[in-house]
C-alpha positions in Angstrom: -59.6 -43.0 -41.6 -58.4 -46.0 -39.7 -58.4 -48.2 -42.8 -56.3 -45.6 -44.7 -53.6 -44.6 -42.2 -52.1 -48.1 -41.7 -48.5 -47.2 -40.8 -46.3 -44.3 -41.4 -44.8 -42.5 -44.3 -44.0 -42.8 -47.9 -45.3 -40.2 -50.3 -44.9 -37.6 -47.5 -44.5 -36.0 -45.2 -45.6 -33.2 -47.5 -43.9 -30.0 -46.5 -47.1 -28.0 -46.8 -49.0 -30.5 -44.6 -46.7 -31.8 -41.8 -45.1 -28.4 -41.1 -48.4 -26.5 -40.5 -48.5 -24.8 -37.1 -51.0 -25.6 -34.3 -52.6 -22.2 -34.9 -54.1 -23.6 -38.1 -55.8 -26.5 -36.2 -59.2 -24.9 -35.9 -59.3 -23.8 -39.5 -62.3 -25.3 -41.1 -62.4 -26.5 -44.7 -65.6 -27.7 -46.2 -66.0 -30.7 -48.5 -64.8 -30.5 -52.1 -64.3 -32.9 -55.0 -60.9 -34.4 -55.1 -59.4 -36.6 -57.8 -57.7 -39.3 -55.8 -54.9 -41.7 -56.9 -54.3 -44.4 -54.3 -51.0 -46.3 -54.6 -49.9 -49.5 -52.8 -46.8 -51.7 -52.8 -47.9 -55.3 -53.2 -46.3 -57.7 -50.7 -45.1 -54.9 -48.5 -45.9 -56.5 -45.2 -43.8 -59.5 -46.0 -40.6 -57.5 -46.3 -37.9 -56.8 -43.7 -37.9 -53.2 -42.4 -34.8 -52.3 -44.3 -36.4 -53.6 -47.5 -39.6 -51.7 -46.8 -37.8 -48.4 -46.3 -35.8 -48.9 -49.5 -38.8 -49.6 -51.6 -40.8 -46.7 -50.1 -38.0 -44.3 -50.9 -37.7 -45.7 -54.4 -41.5 -45.3 -55.0 -41.5 -41.8 -53.6 -38.8 -40.7 -56.0 -40.7 -42.1 -58.9 -44.0 -40.4 -57.9 -42.4 -37.1 -57.1 -40.6 -37.1 -60.5 -43.9 -37.3 -62.5 -45.0 -34.2 -64.4 -48.5 -34.3 -63.0 -47.2 -34.4 -59.4 -44.8 -31.5 -59.9 -47.4 -29.4 -61.7 -50.1 -29.8 -59.1 -47.6 -29.2 -56.3 -46.5 -26.0 -57.9 -50.1 -24.8 -58.3 -50.9 -25.7 -54.6 -53.5 -28.1 -55.9 -52.1 -31.3 -54.4 -52.7 -33.0 -51.1 -50.7 -36.1 -50.0 -51.5 -38.8 -47.5 -48.9 -41.4 -46.5 -50.3 -44.9 -45.8 -47.3 -46.9 -44.8 -47.1 -49.1 -47.9 -47.9 -46.4 -50.4 -49.9 -43.3 -50.3 -52.8 -41.3 -51.7 -52.5 -38.2 -53.9 -55.5 -35.9 -54.1 -55.5 -33.6 -57.2 -57.7 -30.6 -57.1 -56.8 -29.2 -60.5 -57.9 -31.6 -63.1 -60.0 -34.9 -63.2 -57.5 -36.4 -65.7 -54.5 -35.6 -63.5 -54.5 -38.8 -61.3 -55.0 -41.0 -64.5 -52.1 -39.3 -66.3 -50.0 -39.5 -63.1 -50.7 -43.2 -62.8 -49.6 -43.8 -66.4 -46.4 -41.9 -65.8 -45.7 -44.0 -62.7 -46.5 -47.2 -64.6 -44.0 -46.2 -67.3 -41.3 -45.5 -64.8 -41.9 -48.8 -63.0 -40.9 -50.7 -66.1 -37.3 -49.9 -65.1 -37.9 -51.0 -61.5 -39.1 -54.7 -61.6 -38.4 -55.0 -57.9 -41.3 -52.6 -57.3 -44.7 -54.3 -57.6 -47.4 -51.6 -57.4 -51.1 -51.4 -57.8 -53.2 -48.2 -58.2 -56.8 -47.1 -57.8 -58.5 -43.9 -58.9 -61.7 -42.2 -57.9 -63.2 -38.7 -57.9 -65.3 -37.8 -54.9 -65.8 -35.6 -51.8 -62.7 -35.1 -49.6 -61.9 -32.6 -46.8 -58.8 -31.7 -44.8 -59.0 -32.4 -41.1 -56.7 -32.3 -38.1 -56.0 -35.6 -36.3 -55.5 -36.2 -32.5 -51.8 -35.3 -32.9 -52.7 -31.8 -34.4 -51.4 -33.0 -37.8 -53.1 -32.3 -41.1 -54.9 -35.3 -42.6 -57.5 -36.0 -45.3 -60.8 -37.7 -45.0 -63.9 -38.4 -47.1 -65.6 -40.9 -49.3 -63.2 -40.0 -52.2 -60.3 -41.4 -50.3 -62.0 -44.5 -49.1 -63.5 -45.5 -52.4 -60.2 -45.0 -54.2 -58.6 -47.4 -51.8 -61.4 -49.9 -52.2 -61.0 -49.8 -56.0 -57.2 -50.3 -55.6 -57.8 -53.2 -53.2 -59.5 -55.1 -56.1 -56.3 -55.0 -58.2 -53.0 -56.8 -58.3 -49.4 -55.8 -59.2 -49.4 -53.5 -62.3 -53.1 -52.7 -62.3 -54.5 -49.2 -62.8 -58.1 -49.5 -61.7 -60.7 -46.8 -62.1 -64.0 -46.4 -60.3 -67.1 -46.5 -62.5 -67.6 -42.7 -61.9 -64.1 -41.9 -63.2 -64.5 -44.2 -66.2 -67.8 -42.6 -67.2 -66.2 -39.2 -67.2 -63.2 -40.4 -69.3 -65.4 -42.3 -71.8 -66.7 -39.0 -73.1 -63.3 -38.4 -74.7 -62.2 -40.5 -77.7 -58.6 -40.7 -76.6 -59.5 -42.5 -73.4 -62.2 -44.9 -74.7 -59.9 -47.6 -76.1 -58.0 -47.8 -72.9 -61.0 -48.6 -70.7 -61.9 -52.2 -70.0 -64.9 -52.9 -67.8 -64.4 -55.5 -65.1 -67.7 -55.5 -63.3 -68.2 -55.6 -59.6 -65.8 -56.6 -56.9 -66.5 -57.3 -53.2 -64.1 -55.6 -50.7 -64.1 -55.0 -47.0 -67.3 -55.3 -44.9 -69.2 -56.7 -47.9 -69.0 -53.4 -49.9 -69.1 -53.8 -53.7 -67.4 -51.5 -56.1 -67.6 -51.3 -59.9 -64.2 -51.1 -61.4 -62.6 -50.5 -64.9 -59.1 -51.6 -65.9 -57.1 -49.0 -67.7 -54.2 -50.2 -69.8 -52.3 -49.8 -73.1 -50.0 -52.1 -75.0 -47.1 -50.8 -72.8 -48.7 -49.6 -69.6 -50.8 -51.1 -66.9 -51.8 -54.8 -66.5 -54.2 -56.3 -69.0 -54.8 -59.4 -66.9 -58.1 -59.8 -65.1 -57.6 -59.5 -61.3 -58.4 -62.6 -59.3 -61.3 -60.9 -57.5 -63.1 -60.4 -60.7 -62.8 -63.9 -62.1 -66.0 -65.7 -62.0 -66.2 -69.3 -60.6 -66.7 -72.0 -63.1 -70.4 -72.9 -63.4 -71.4 -76.5 -63.8 -73.5 -77.2 -66.9 -77.2 -76.9 -66.1 -79.6 -79.7 -66.7 -82.2 -78.8 -69.4 -85.5 -77.8 -67.8 -88.6 -79.9 -68.3 -91.0 -78.5 -70.8 -93.6 -77.9 -68.2 -93.1 -77.8 -64.4 -95.7 -79.5 -62.3 -97.9 -77.4 -60.0 -96.2 -76.4 -56.8 -98.4 -78.6 -54.8 -97.5 -81.6 -56.9 -93.7 -81.5 -56.1 -93.0 -84.4 -53.7 -91.4 -83.4 -50.3 -88.6 -85.8 -51.0 -87.7 -83.9 -54.2 -87.7 -80.6 -52.3 -85.5 -82.1 -49.7 -83.1 -83.4 -52.4 -83.0 -79.9 -54.0 -82.0 -78.4 -50.7 -79.3 -81.0 -50.2 -78.0 -80.4 -53.8 -77.8 -76.7 -53.1 -75.8 -77.3 -49.9 -73.5 -79.7 -51.7 -72.9 -77.1 -54.5 -72.1 -74.5 -51.9 -69.7 -76.8 -50.2 -68.0 -77.6 -53.5 -67.7 -73.9 -54.3 -66.2 -73.2 -50.9 -63.8 -76.1 -51.2 -62.4 -74.6 -54.4 -61.7 -71.3 -52.6 -59.8 -73.1 -49.8 -58.1 -75.8 -52.0 -54.7 -74.2 -51.9 -54.3 -74.1 -48.1 -56.1 -77.4 -47.5 -53.6 -79.2 -49.7 -51.0 -78.6 -47.0 -50.2 -81.7 -44.9 -52.4 -81.9 -41.7 -49.3 -82.4 -39.5 -47.5 -79.3 -40.8 -46.5 -76.1 -39.0 -44.5 -72.9 -39.2 -43.1 -71.4 -36.0 -43.1 -67.7 -36.5 -40.5 -65.4 -34.8 -41.7 -64.6 -31.3 -42.3 -60.9 -30.4 -39.8 -59.4 -28.0 -41.7 -57.6 -25.2 -38.7 -57.1 -23.0 -37.9 -53.5 -22.0 -34.4 -54.0 -23.3 -35.0 -54.2 -27.1 -31.4 -55.3 -27.7 -32.4 -58.7 -26.2 -34.4 -59.5 -29.3 -31.9 -62.2 -30.0 -33.2 -64.1 -27.0 -36.8 -64.0 -28.3 -35.5 -65.3 -31.6 -33.6 -68.0 -29.7 -36.7 -69.2 -27.9 -38.6 -69.5 -31.2 -35.6 -71.2 -32.9 -35.3 -73.8 -30.1 -39.0 -74.7 -30.3 -38.7 -74.9 -34.1 -35.6 -77.1 -33.8 -37.3 -79.4 -31.4 -40.3 -79.8 -33.6 -38.1 -80.3 -36.7 -36.7 -83.4 -35.1 -40.1 -85.1 -35.2 -40.2 -87.2 -38.3 -44.1 -87.3 -38.3 -44.2 -83.5 -38.8 -43.5 -81.1 -41.6 -41.8 -78.1 -40.1 -40.7 -75.0 -42.2 -37.0 -74.1 -41.7 -35.9 -71.0 -39.8 -34.7 -69.0 -42.8 -38.2 -68.9 -44.4 -40.0 -67.8 -41.2 -37.3 -65.2 -40.4 -38.8 -62.7 -42.8 -42.0 -62.4 -40.7 -40.1 -61.2 -37.6 -40.7 -57.5 -38.4 -44.1 -57.7 -40.0 -46.3 -55.0 -38.7 -49.4 -57.2 -39.1 -49.5 -60.9 -39.8 -52.2 -62.5 -42.0 -51.7 -66.0 -40.7 -53.8 -67.5 -43.4 -51.7 -65.9 -46.1 -48.5 -66.8 -44.3 -49.6 -70.5 -44.0 -50.5 -70.5 -47.7 -47.1 -69.0 -48.7 -45.2 -71.6 -46.6 -47.4 -74.6 -47.4 -48.5 -75.5 -43.9 -51.8 -76.0 -42.1 -50.8 -74.6 -38.7 -48.9 -71.7 -37.3 -47.3 -71.1 -33.9 -46.7 -67.6 -32.7 -45.9 -66.0 -29.4 -43.9 -63.5 -27.4 -41.1 -63.4 -24.9 -40.5 -61.0 -22.0 -37.3 -61.2 -20.1 -36.5 -59.2 -17.0 -33.4 -60.0 -14.9 -33.8 -63.6 -13.8 -37.5 -63.9 -14.8 -39.1 -64.8 -18.1 -42.6 -64.8 -19.5 -43.4 -66.8 -22.6 -46.7 -66.7 -24.4 -47.5 -69.2 -27.2 -50.6 -69.9 -29.2 -51.2 -72.6 -31.9 -53.6 -71.6 -34.7 -55.2 -73.7 -37.4 -54.6 -71.3 -40.3 -57.2 -73.0 -42.5 -60.0 -71.6 -40.4 -58.2 -69.2 -38.0 -59.1 -71.4 -35.1 -57.1 -71.1 -31.9 -56.2 -74.7 -30.9 -54.1 -74.0 -27.9 -52.6 -71.1 -25.9 -50.5 -70.9 -22.8 -48.6 -68.3 -20.8 -45.5 -69.4 -18.8 -44.1 -67.2 -15.9 -40.9 -68.9 -14.7 -37.3 -68.3 -13.7 -35.0 -67.6 -16.5 -33.2 -71.0 -15.9 -36.5 -72.7 -16.7 -36.5 -71.5 -20.3 -35.3 -74.9 -21.6 -38.1 -76.7 -19.8 -40.7 -74.3 -21.2 -39.4 -74.7 -24.8 -39.6 -78.5 -24.4 -43.0 -78.3 -22.9 -44.3 -76.2 -25.8 -42.8 -78.5 -28.4 -44.3 -81.6 -26.8 -47.7 -79.9 -26.5 -47.6 -79.0 -30.2 -46.8 -82.5 -31.1 -49.7 -83.7 -29.0 -52.1 -81.1 -30.5 -51.2 -82.1 -34.1 -51.5 -85.8 -33.1 -48.0 -86.6 -34.4 -46.0 -89.6 -33.3 -43.1 -88.9 -31.0 -40.6 -91.7 -30.6 -38.7 -92.2 -27.3 -35.5 -91.1 -29.0 -37.1 -87.9 -30.3 -38.6 -87.2 -26.9 -35.3 -87.6 -25.1 -33.6 -85.1 -27.5 -36.5 -82.6 -27.1 -36.3 -82.8 -23.3 -32.5 -82.4 -23.2 -31.1 -79.1 -21.8 -28.4 -77.6 -24.1 -26.3 -76.1 -21.3 -26.4 -75.1 -17.6 -24.5 -71.9 -18.2 -26.9 -69.1 -19.2 -24.1 -66.7 -20.1 -22.8 -69.4 -22.5 -26.3 -69.7 -23.8 -26.6 -66.0 -24.4 -23.3 -66.1 -26.4 -24.6 -69.0 -28.4 -27.9 -67.2 -29.2 -26.0 -64.0 -30.3 -23.9 -66.2 -32.6 -26.9 -68.0 -34.0 -28.5 -64.6 -34.8 -25.5 -63.8 -37.0 -25.6 -67.2 -38.6 -29.3 -66.8 -39.5 -28.7 -63.5 -41.1 -25.8 -64.9 -43.2 -28.1 -67.8 -44.3 -30.8 -65.4 -45.5 -28.6 -63.4 -47.9 -26.2 -63.8 -50.8 -23.1 -61.7 -50.8 -19.4 -61.5 -50.1 -19.8 -59.9 -46.7 -20.4 -63.3 -45.1 -16.8 -63.9 -44.1 -16.6 -61.0 -41.7 -20.0 -62.0 -40.2 -18.9 -65.6 -39.8 -15.7 -64.4 -38.0 -17.9 -62.6 -35.5 -20.0 -65.8 -35.1 -16.8 -67.8 -34.4 -15.6 -65.4 -31.7 -18.9 -65.7 -29.8 -19.0 -69.5 -30.1 -15.4 -69.7 -28.9 -16.4 -67.8 -25.8 -19.5 -70.1 -25.3 -17.6 -73.3 -25.5 -14.8 -71.9 -23.3 -17.4 -71.3 -20.6 -19.0 -74.7 -21.2 -16.9 -77.3 -23.1 -19.8 -79.7 -23.1 -22.1 -77.3 -25.0 -22.9 -79.7 -27.8 -24.9 -77.3 -30.0 -22.3 -74.6 -29.8 -19.5 -77.0 -30.7 -21.4 -78.1 -33.9 -22.1 -74.5 -34.8 -18.5 -73.6 -34.3 -17.3 -76.4 -36.6 -19.8 -75.3 -39.2 -18.8 -71.7 -39.0 -15.1 -72.6 -39.6 -16.1 -74.7 -42.6 -18.0 -71.8 -44.0 -15.0 -69.5 -43.6 -12.8 -72.1 -45.4 -15.4 -72.3 -48.2 -15.3 -68.5 -48.5 -11.5 -68.8 -49.1 -10.7 -67.0 -45.8 -7.1 -68.0 -44.9 -6.8 -66.0 -41.7 -6.9 -69.2 -39.6 -6.5 -73.0 -40.1 -10.3 -73.4 -40.4 -10.2 -77.1 -41.4 -8.2 -78.1 -38.3 -10.3 -75.9 -36.0 -13.5 -77.4 -37.5 -12.1 -80.9 -36.9 -11.3 -80.1 -33.3 -14.8 -78.8 -32.6 -16.4 -81.7 -34.4 -14.4 -84.3 -32.4 -15.4 -82.6 -29.1 -19.1 -82.7 -30.2 -18.8 -86.4 -31.3 -17.4 -87.4 -27.9 -20.5 -86.0 -26.3 -23.1 -87.3 -28.8 -21.5 -89.6 -31.4 -24.7 -90.6 -33.1 -26.4 -87.2 -33.2 -27.8 -85.9 -36.5 -25.8 -82.7 -36.1 -22.5 -84.7 -35.8 -23.3 -86.6 -39.1 -24.3 -83.4 -40.8 -21.2 -81.5 -39.8 -19.0 -84.4 -40.7 -20.7 -84.5 -44.1 -19.8 -80.8 -44.5 -16.2 -81.5 -43.5 -15.9 -84.2 -46.2 -17.5 -81.9 -48.8 -16.1 -78.5 -48.1 -12.9 -79.7 -46.6 -11.7 -82.1 -49.3 -14.5 -82.5 -52.0 -14.8 -86.1 -50.9 -18.2 -86.8 -52.3 -18.9 -90.4 -51.3 -18.2 -90.1 -47.5 -20.0 -86.8 -47.5 -23.2 -88.3 -49.0 -23.1 -91.2 -46.6 -22.9 -88.8 -43.6 -25.7 -86.7 -44.9 -27.9 -89.8 -45.3 -27.3 -90.6 -41.7 -28.0 -87.1 -40.7 -31.3 -87.2 -42.5 -32.6 -89.9 -40.1 -32.4 -87.6 -37.1 -33.0 -84.3 -38.9 -35.9 -85.0 -41.2 -36.9 -81.4 -41.5 -33.5 -79.8 -41.9 -33.4 -78.2 -45.3 -29.6 -78.1 -45.2 -29.4 -81.9 -45.7 -31.1 -82.2 -49.1 -29.5 -78.9 -50.1 -26.0 -80.1 -49.7 -26.8 -83.5 -51.2 -28.1 -81.6 -54.2 -24.9 -79.5 -54.4 -22.7 -82.6 -54.3 -24.9 -84.3 -57.0 -24.5 -81.2 -59.2 -20.8 -81.5 -59.0 -21.1 -85.2 -59.9 -23.1 -84.3 -63.0 -26.3 -85.9 -61.6 -28.3 -82.9 -62.7 -31.8 -84.3 -62.3 -31.2 -85.7 -58.9 -29.6 -82.5 -57.8 -32.6 -80.5 -58.9 -34.9 -82.8 -57.0 -33.0 -82.5 -53.8 -32.7 -78.7 -54.0 -36.4 -78.6 -54.7 -37.0 -80.6 -51.6 -34.8 -78.1 -49.6 -36.9 -75.3 -51.0 -40.1 -77.1 -50.0 -38.8 -77.2 -46.4 -37.4 -73.7 -46.6 -39.4 -72.0 -49.3 -38.1 -68.5 -48.7 -34.4 -69.3 -48.5 -32.8 -67.1 -51.2 -29.6 -69.1 -51.3 -31.4 -72.4 -52.1 -33.6 -70.7 -54.7 -30.6 -68.9 -56.3 -28.6 -72.2 -56.5 -31.6 -73.9 -58.1 -31.9 -71.2 -60.7 -28.1 -71.3 -61.2 -28.4 -75.0 -62.0 -31.1 -74.3 -64.5 -28.8 -71.6 -66.1 -25.9 -74.0 -66.3 -28.1 -76.5 -68.1 -29.4 -73.6 -70.3 -32.9 -74.2 -69.0 -33.4 -70.4 -68.8 -37.2 -70.4 -68.8 -37.3 -72.5 -65.6 -34.6 -70.3 -64.0 -36.7 -67.2 -64.8 -39.9 -68.7 -63.4 -38.1 -69.8 -60.2 -36.6 -66.4 -59.6 -39.6 -64.3 -60.7 -41.8 -66.2 -58.2 -39.3 -65.6 -55.4 -38.8 -61.9 -56.3 -42.6 -61.4 -55.8 -42.1 -61.9 -52.0 -38.6 -60.5 -51.8 -38.3 -57.9 -54.5 -35.3 -56.1 -52.9 -33.0 -59.1 -52.7 -29.9 -58.0 -54.6 -28.5 -61.5 -55.1 -31.7 -63.0 -56.6 -32.3 -59.9 -58.8 -28.7 -60.3 -60.1 -29.1 -64.0 -60.9 -32.3 -63.1 -62.7 -30.4 -60.5 -64.7 -27.7 -63.0 -65.5 -30.4 -65.4 -66.8 -31.6 -62.8 -69.3 -28.0 -62.0 -70.3 -27.0 -65.6 -71.0 -30.4 -66.5 -72.5 -31.1 -63.6 -74.8 -28.0 -61.4 -74.6 -30.3 -58.9 -73.0 -28.7 -56.5 -70.5 -31.8 -54.5 -69.7 -32.6 -56.3 -66.4 -28.9 -56.0 -65.4 -29.1 -52.2 -65.9 -32.3 -52.1 -63.9 -30.6 -53.9 -61.0 -27.7 -51.4 -61.1 -30.0 -48.4 -61.4 -32.1 -49.6 -58.4 -29.2 -50.8 -56.3 -29.5 -47.8 -53.8 -32.7 -49.3 -52.4 -31.4 -52.9 -52.2 -29.3 -53.7 -49.1 -26.2 -55.5 -50.3 -22.4 -55.8 -49.8 -20.6 -52.9 -51.3 -18.2 -55.1 -53.2 -21.1 -57.0 -54.8 -22.5 -53.7 -56.1 -19.1 -52.6 -57.4 -18.6 -55.9 -59.3 -22.1 -55.7 -60.7 -21.6 -52.2 -62.0 -18.1 -53.0 -63.3 -19.0 -56.2 -65.2 -22.0 -54.5 -66.8 -19.8 -51.6 -67.9 -17.3 -54.0 -69.4 -20.0 -55.9 -71.3 -21.2 -52.6 -72.7 -17.6 -51.6 -73.6 -18.2 -48.5 -71.5 -14.7 -48.2 -70.0 -15.2 -44.8 -68.4 -18.2 -46.3 -66.4 -16.0 -49.3 -65.6 -13.2 -47.0 -64.3 -15.7 -45.1 -62.2 -17.1 -48.4 -60.7 -13.6 -49.6 -59.9 -12.7 -46.4 -58.2 -15.7 -46.6 -55.9 -14.6 -47.1 -52.3 -14.7 -50.8 -51.5 -12.7 -54.0 -51.9 -13.3 -54.4 -55.6 -11.7 -57.9 -55.7 -13.9 -60.7 -56.8 -14.1 -64.3 -55.8 -16.6 -66.2 -57.9 -16.8 -69.6 -56.2 -13.0 -69.8 -55.9 -12.2 -68.1 -59.2 -10.3 -65.2 -57.7 -10.0 -62.2 -59.9 -7.4 -59.6 -58.8 -8.3 -55.9 -58.8 -5.3 -55.3 -61.1 -6.8 -57.5 -63.8 -9.8 -55.2 -64.1 -7.5 -52.2 -64.0 -5.6 -53.6 -66.9 -8.6 -54.4 -69.0 -10.1 -51.0 -68.4 -6.8 -49.2 -69.3 -6.5 -51.2 -72.5 -10.0 -50.3 -73.4 -9.2 -46.6 -72.8 -6.1 -46.9 -75.1 -3.5 -46.7 -72.3 -1.4 -49.8 -73.1 1.5 -48.9 -70.8 -0.8 -48.7 -67.8 -2.7 -51.8 -68.9 0.5 -53.9 -69.2 1.7 -52.7 -65.8 -1.6 -53.6 -64.1 -1.8 -57.0 -65.8 1.8 -57.8 -64.7 0.8 -57.0 -61.2 -2.3 -59.2 -61.5 -0.1 -62.0 -62.8 2.3 -61.7 -59.9 -0.5 -62.2 -57.4 -2.2 -65.0 -59.3 1.1 -66.8 -59.9 1.8 -66.7 -56.2 -1.6 -68.2 -55.5 -1.1 -70.9 -58.1 2.4 -71.7 -56.6 0.9 -72.0 -53.1 -1.8 -74.4 -54.4 -0.3 -76.1 -57.5 -3.4 -78.4 -57.9 -5.9 -75.6 -57.7 -7.3 -75.5 -61.2 -9.3 -72.3 -60.6 -6.1 -70.3 -59.7 -4.3 -71.8 -62.7 -7.0 -71.1 -65.3 -7.2 -67.4 -64.1 -3.4 -67.2 -64.4 -3.8 -68.5 -68.0 -6.3 -65.8 -68.8 -4.0 -63.2 -67.5 -1.1 -64.6 -69.6 -3.3 -64.6 -72.7 -4.1 -60.9 -72.1 -0.3 -60.3 -71.8 0.5 -62.1 -75.0 2.3 -64.9 -73.2 0.6 -67.5 -75.6 2.6 -70.6 -74.7 2.3 -70.0 -70.9 -1.4 -69.3 -71.2 -2.2 -72.4 -73.2 -0.1 -74.6 -70.9 -1.8 -73.2 -67.8 -5.3 -73.4 -69.2 -4.9 -77.0 -70.4 -3.3 -78.1 -67.1 -6.3 -76.6 -65.3 -8.7 -78.5 -67.5 -6.8 -81.7 -66.7 -6.9 -81.0 -62.9 -10.7 -80.3 -62.9 -12.5 -82.0 -65.7 -16.3 -82.1 -65.7 -16.1 -85.8 -64.7 -14.6 -84.6 -61.4 -16.7 -81.5 -60.9 -19.4 -81.0 -63.5 -20.2 -77.5 -62.4 -16.7 -75.9 -62.0 -15.3 -78.2 -64.6 -17.6 -76.7 -67.2 -16.5 -73.2 -66.1 -12.9 -74.1 -66.5 -13.5 -75.4 -70.1 -15.4 -72.2 -70.9 -12.4 -70.1 -69.7 -10.0 -72.3 -71.7 -12.0 -71.6 -74.8 -11.6 -67.9 -74.0 -7.8 -68.4 -73.7 -7.7 -70.0 -77.2 -9.7 -67.1 -78.6 -7.5 -64.5 -77.0 -4.3 -66.1 -78.2 -5.5 -65.7 -81.8 -5.7 -69.4 -82.8 -9.1 -69.1 -84.4 -9.3 -72.7 -85.7 -8.4 -74.3 -82.4 -10.7 -71.9 -80.5 -13.7 -72.7 -82.8 -13.0 -76.5 -82.8 -12.9 -76.4 -79.0 -16.0 -74.3 -78.8 -18.0 -76.8 -80.9 -17.6 -79.4 -78.2 -17.6 -77.1 -75.1 -20.9 -75.4 -76.2 -22.7 -78.6 -75.3 -21.2 -78.9 -71.8 -23.3 -77.6 -68.8 -21.7 -74.4 -67.6 -20.0 -73.8 -70.9 -20.4 -70.8 -73.3 -23.8 -69.3 -73.7 -25.5 -67.4 -76.4 -25.4 -64.1 -74.4 -21.7 -64.5 -73.5 -20.7 -65.2 -77.1 -22.8 -62.3 -78.3 -21.6 -59.5 -75.9 -18.4 -60.5 -74.2 -15.2 -58.9 -75.6 -13.2 -62.1 -75.1 -14.8 -63.6 -78.2 -14.1 -60.6 -80.4 -11.2 -62.4 -82.2 -13.6 -65.0 -83.5 -16.3 -62.7 -84.8 -17.0 -63.0 -88.5 -15.8 -66.6 -88.7 -18.7 -68.5 -90.2 -18.2 -71.5 -87.9 -18.2 -69.3 -84.8 -21.4 -67.5 -85.9 -23.0 -70.9 -86.5 -22.2 -71.9 -82.9 -23.7 -68.6 -81.6 -26.9 -69.2 -83.6 -27.1 -72.8 -82.3 -27.3 -71.4 -78.8 -29.8 -68.6 -79.6 -33.2 -68.6 -77.9 -35.7 -70.6 -79.9 -38.6 -68.6 -81.2 
């Protein structure tokens, strides 16, 4: 049972199993035939622990809700075995029960695209046993074979053993659903014969990879008559043997082609395991790994995967290094552990060639805590030597430099870095509060050591992030400049200084030219920093250089392939260009390894809405939100906007009343809560309450526009509010002024959004001709109106029925 009980708990614990008393331990139950359904979540081990628990709970609820499960449970004819990433159900009432249950589950999963599940079914001998912990368990060939059948499949597959398929084939209703796959080799060389069960709506009709036959080279026609055996020359026999060896090598090379395409001098530094007794010091283990990664990333002759992408493997219960390397596009992997006790530290590290699982180097360091920097530098230099990479004198000097002599300041910096890494791996509005905590810790670090260069750069970046998030609780630009100037006095030519100065030009004043120049300088010293090409791409997008922007963000994704923000921004660019198919493929690929990411799932839903006017995926995101860790305000806004698009004002009211902030800042387009209150009240027919709420929204937005008279985003939102209040002249004046302040020539992305909102103002003020005339041009602008928006959004209702408007809508419709 070791191969079955991988971790703990999903489809159980079953009340009738886990709660049995020790007095039943010696009860013997003989073998019986069980009809087993084995269920597994694909990609489970790659998820964070919080994501794993959410998916498991979601799967459990789906399984427990099936009719077959409830019926067998009520009859006392069901046994359940948790397996960590799924579970096994043993039905003892009906051989069709596991098949019917699998079909029910498959149907329910259509509304849960974040859940990628495969299933295997077999009927065979099982028996209840008691394990070493005096807990009930299940054993037998029936369980093991069901798992092996399932192991042959992929997401969506319902695979049956040959035995089960033979039984079902006797009944005409099952025969059309059975599709023979042949044999598949599983663990320990065992081969199982499997049959794929699917309908037009359920299951997965695709042939699993394990059943696909390798392409066979065309055979040479045989001679009419072979010579006698003794007549075959020895050189010909030798040639035949060589040919067979070559064919074998070619076949093997095809199997290993994906990982062998990774650059020879490429590496992923996985999170180090924290072996300290104090588990709260995990941040220190992460810091050791991060410092080694950062040192290696400075070496231009190496390809090093960025920290965000390796972060997801920190909590993996088991690591398949070959799979990880393939996912990240590298040939080598470094992993290790850290054990810290008082003033002592033990660091273990090992370098593995993931292409053949060969251990190239390993070392354990037992030193004083103060020697941690020397250990990190030594490991980095050893890795460079092992991978035969070139290390310039400048790169070596940077690798050997100690960041600080104050270990307390270093601890503060590592705690702040941990917060920063978590912010960088998610999308949501909760980043401002986390960034404030990061700033507090970094302030303490540089107070203790004013010459702590890395902490000063991080402090400047954190302030710039808060300014970008529209936090006005402090003068973030001035504080960022102060920290940057202190860092520049210490190391004026460092890549981090140029990078931070580039951010200051970009985020502080949208000064694109100097920002690009600084990022170009930063790239020389930070060749593996994914942030450099990412921000270059973001600037190029604002400049309307769309193709260059996509290339740079794709480069950032190559260096940081599991960074959800980079992936989402790439998809957002495709959506702005109405290249929806590319956006969908980008996000679908990412959601396979991070199915619970709320931000990416929402962007994917937005793609469907804009592309096809299809709200189905959006509904699925809202329905499955309980299992997706996210900021409460993001969830409120997602539910609210969906309800408004569906004209379900009662649901919108319920969403708005959910405890949470419920104010929305979409890249600087601030939407007051009172605006939504007014739209909902109007939809419910309460015009007095609607006008009061809209007037309150106007008061707040007018104050924001007065404070920043050149802020086009505040002005365009004010124009939309005035249009809803019937203040036609004010609305048009404000909207047109906003379009003058931020045309696409100045900011291609947000400029397009402003034009789209101006078109809404024209529509809402009732001037149909002007609105349609304007739409004809704006519909061609990136970021402008989309087919889905024009089809479902109520702002366009005044234009419906106008032939020219309907023609515009059809021009944007998806091509068949």
